[in-house]
N, C-alpha and C positions, 0 to 999 in steps of 0.2 A: 502703808499700808495700805497696800491691795487685796477686795475685795473678790473675790470668785467666785460668782453665781450658778450655782449646777441649777438647769433647768431640765424637769420631769420631763419624759415624750409619751403621753396618757392615749393610751388609745382611743379613738373615738367611740364614743358610745349611741345605743339605738337614736337616741334623741339629735343626736349629733347627724349621725348618717340620715334619719329622716330627713334633717333642716337643710340638705344639700340640695342643689338644685336639680328638678329633675332629669335637665342633658346629661349634669357626668354620670347618672346614673345607667341612663339608658349607654353612655360607651361604654362604662362600663363591662353592661349586660354583652351590647355588643360585640364582647372581644370574645367570650367565650362562644358565644350559639356557633356560629357558623360551625365552629371544629366538633360541636356534638352531631352535627346537624350532618355532614359530610361523611361522620363515624358510622349512625343511623343507616342514611342512604348506602356507602359503600358494603355496610353488612346485609343489606337484605339485598344488593343483586350479587352479591356472591352467593347470598342462598336460595334465588331463584335461577340464579346459574346453571347452582348445583339440582335443585330440584327439575329444572329443563331435560338435560344429560341424563337424570336417570328419570324421569319419562322417554325419554327416549331408546334409551339402551333397553327399558320392558318392553316399545313397539315395535323394536324391530328382532329381539326374541318371541314376542307374538309373532309376528308376520312370519318370521323362521319356522316356526312349529306350523304356519298352517298352511304355509307354501312346503311340508314334507308331509303334510296327511293329505294333500294335494295330487302331490306326486305320486305316494304311494301308493293311494285311491286311483289313479289315473292306470298305474299300470296293473294293479288286478283287473280294473276292468279291461284294459286290451289284451291284458290274459287269460279272460274267460272270455270275452267276444272269439277270442284265435281255437281257445277249443269248443267250441261250439262250432262254428265252421268244418263242413266235411274238409277232411285228407284229397289234396290233390292228389289227382294218380302220378306215379311217376312214367314218365314216358318211354319208351324200352329207345333201346339205341340201334340206329339202322345199318341193317350189315354193310360191311365195310366196301367203297364203289357202287352203293345200289342204288340205286333213282328209278323215280316216276319218270314213265313214256310220257314223249312233250310231240306235238305237232309234228318233226321232225322226222319223229320215228316213223310213223303214220302214212309219212308220204311219199308217194313213187314219181319220179321229175322223168320227163321224157314221154309220159305215155301215159293213156285215158283207160286202159285196158286193163283186166284184173292180173292182179302180182301173180307173179308165177310161186307159186310155192301156200296159196293162202288157201286157207281151207277153212270156208263161215261156214259149209255145211246147208241141210236145206232151212230159205230164209222164207219169212215172208214179208212183201214188200208192202211196205203200208202211202209211202208215197215213191212216184220217180220221175223225172222230168225235167226241162229247163222252167227258171224264172217266172212269174204270174207276165203273160200281155201285157195285162190293163197296167203295168206301169211304165211300159213303152208308148204307150197311146196317151196317158199322164200326162208325159214329158213331150213327146213331140207338139201336141195341146200347148203346152207354156213354151216352147222352144223361142217364139218371138223375141220374148225377151229374152237381153242377155245376159244377165244373171241365170237364168234355167241350162241355157248353150250344154254348158258343162253338165251338170247331172243327167240331160238327154243323152249324150254322147255315151254316160257310164250305162246308163238304162240300155239304149242299144246296143253294147258290147258282150253285158250281163247274157241278154237274151241270146245273140248268137255263141257263146262263145260258151256259157255256164249249166250245166246242168248240176241234182242234186238227186240222191238216190237215199230213203231213208227206210232200213228192215227193222225187224225184229231184236237184230244184233248187231244193228252199225249206221253212221250216220256216215256219208260220200257225198261229196263236193269233188265234182270233174271242172276243168278248164282244158280249152283247146286253144286260147291266147297264141295268135301269131308271138306273143313277149317271151309268154312260158305257156310249156303243156304238162300239164302235173293231175293226178290223182290223193284225196287225201280220204282213206278209211278208218274213224277210228269208233271205236267200238265201245255199246254205251257203257261198257262197264266201266269205260274211261271217263267219263262225263258226271261231274257232279251238281252242276248247275246250268240249266235253261233260263234262257230270257226272250220272252216275243212281244214286239211295242207294233201291233197293226199301223197297217197306212193303207191309203187310198179309199177310204173310207170303210175300213177294215176287209177290203178284200183280198188286199195282202199282206205281208206284213214280212218285218224284221228279226232276225232270229240271231243271239248268242249262245255258245256252250261254251261250258269251263271244264276243262280238263283236271285228274286229278293233280297235275304239276302247278295249277295258276294258268297257264294258257290257253287263248283263247281262239275261234274259231268262227266266224260271219257267215252265216246264209241269209242273205241279201233279198228281198220282195216274194218270199216263202208265199206257196199260195197251201191254204186247209193249214196255217198256221198255227189256229187252238189244238188241232187234231194233233196234227204231229207234236207242237211244246207236251201236251197231258200224255202222249205215247212216250216220250223222251226221259219224262220225270215219274213214271210207272218201271220203267226200265232200267235206269241210270244208276251209279253206283254210289257210292261216301265214301267221302275225302277220309286221307289214311297219311295223319300227322307223324307217322311214328316212319314214312320213308325219308329220305334225303333227297331233296329240292333243289336240282340242278339243273337250270338254262344256257 
């Protein structure tokens, strides 16, 4: 007769677990701990990313609102400054085909006599004569240098062939040069600017007058240039931008 002995599996008691070696407990606990730590780290990282994204969105919203306020304020400031400025005057359109006269319109070529048909009426002469003779003397004295020879020739040519006439109505420049004989008579009303620079220790000076259309006429080595400059400024006209400037 065969006897079958049944074995009961009894769960280990607390005392038995306590009696197990510490190495076995460490292995058992080590199998579970890493999983919990990983889950906790994942949860914390997910929460941090969510909070960071929300913070970025909040920052962008605030920045956008701030930019909108600044742009509105700047637009209002520009509008206010524009309103404070005086309105620009509206320029009148020039008549069709009309222009300001230039040097060519006041020039007579081939003669230094009074142009035919010109009627200036009674005039008071302020100055009439050639350029300052002191310029010729000064340039001849410096002609021993090669650099000064062209200046000396120009000064002698002006002294021989040029003459000026300034009245209370016009400024005239006459030239009897063999290369070109001409006469320029510019009314004082057509002059808008005059500049004079002294030369020869202030005994004479070079003068440039500007016409209303922007063209210029030079008067070199003018005697009494300060008095003549003052006379022209007192009687010259004013610039008129409404007219068409054609050169």
